[in-house]
C-alpha positions as CSV (number, residue, x, y, z in Angstrom):
1,G,80.9,94.7,86.0
2,I,81.1,91.6,84.0
3,L,84.4,90.6,85.5
4,T,83.4,91.8,89.0
5,K,80.3,89.5,88.8
6,R,82.1,86.6,87.2
7,F,84.8,86.6,89.8
8,N,83.0,88.0,92.7
9,F,85.6,90.3,93.9
10,G,83.6,93.4,94.8
11,C,80.3,95.2,94.0
12,I,79.3,97.8,91.2
13,F,77.7,101.0,92.3
14,K,76.1,103.7,90.3
15,P,78.0,107.1,90.3
16,G,77.0,109.2,93.3
17,D,75.4,106.0,95.4
18,V,77.0,107.1,98.4
19,K,74.7,105.3,100.6
20,N,75.4,102.0,99.2
21,I,79.1,102.5,98.7
22,G,79.3,103.4,102.3
23,A,77.3,100.4,103.4
24,F,79.6,98.2,101.4
25,I,82.8,99.6,102.9
26,L,81.3,99.3,106.3
27,D,80.3,95.7,105.7
28,C,83.8,94.8,104.5
29,K,85.3,96.4,107.5
30,L,83.1,94.5,109.7
31,N,83.0,91.2,107.8
32,S,86.5,90.3,107.4
33,E,85.7,86.9,106.0
34,K,83.9,88.7,103.1
35,L,86.9,91.2,102.6
36,V,89.3,88.1,102.4
37,E,87.1,86.1,100.1
38,F,87.0,89.4,97.8
39,Q,90.7,89.6,97.8
40,E,91.5,86.0,97.1
41,N,88.9,86.0,94.3
42,A,90.5,89.2,92.9
43,R,94.1,87.3,93.1
44,K,92.6,84.3,91.5
45,A,91.0,86.4,88.7
46,S,94.4,88.0,88.0
47,F,95.6,84.7,86.7
48,H,93.1,84.8,84.0
49,F,94.6,87.9,82.6
50,T,97.6,87.4,80.4
51,P,99.0,89.0,77.4
52,E,98.0,86.2,75.3
53,N,94.3,86.4,76.1
54,A,94.0,90.2,76.7
55,E,92.1,90.5,73.2
56,Q,89.7,87.9,74.4
57,F,88.6,89.9,77.5
58,Y,88.8,93.3,75.9
59,K,86.2,92.1,73.2
60,E,84.0,90.6,76.0
61,I,83.9,93.9,78.0
62,V,83.4,96.2,74.9
63,D,80.7,93.9,73.3
64,A,78.9,93.8,76.8
């Protein structure tokens, strides 16, 4: 959840939250600009993760 919020490349849902998951998928389908933004943000975020800094992000996620 931390990385998703920081880089804004999607949404986090509770297990079984079918209503909101479905609404999110439909919104992405109907709002192509939003989907493209999530895709671009995910790609940009990927550049932050390298073997050299993997430990930093692992600690951040585990300690959250």
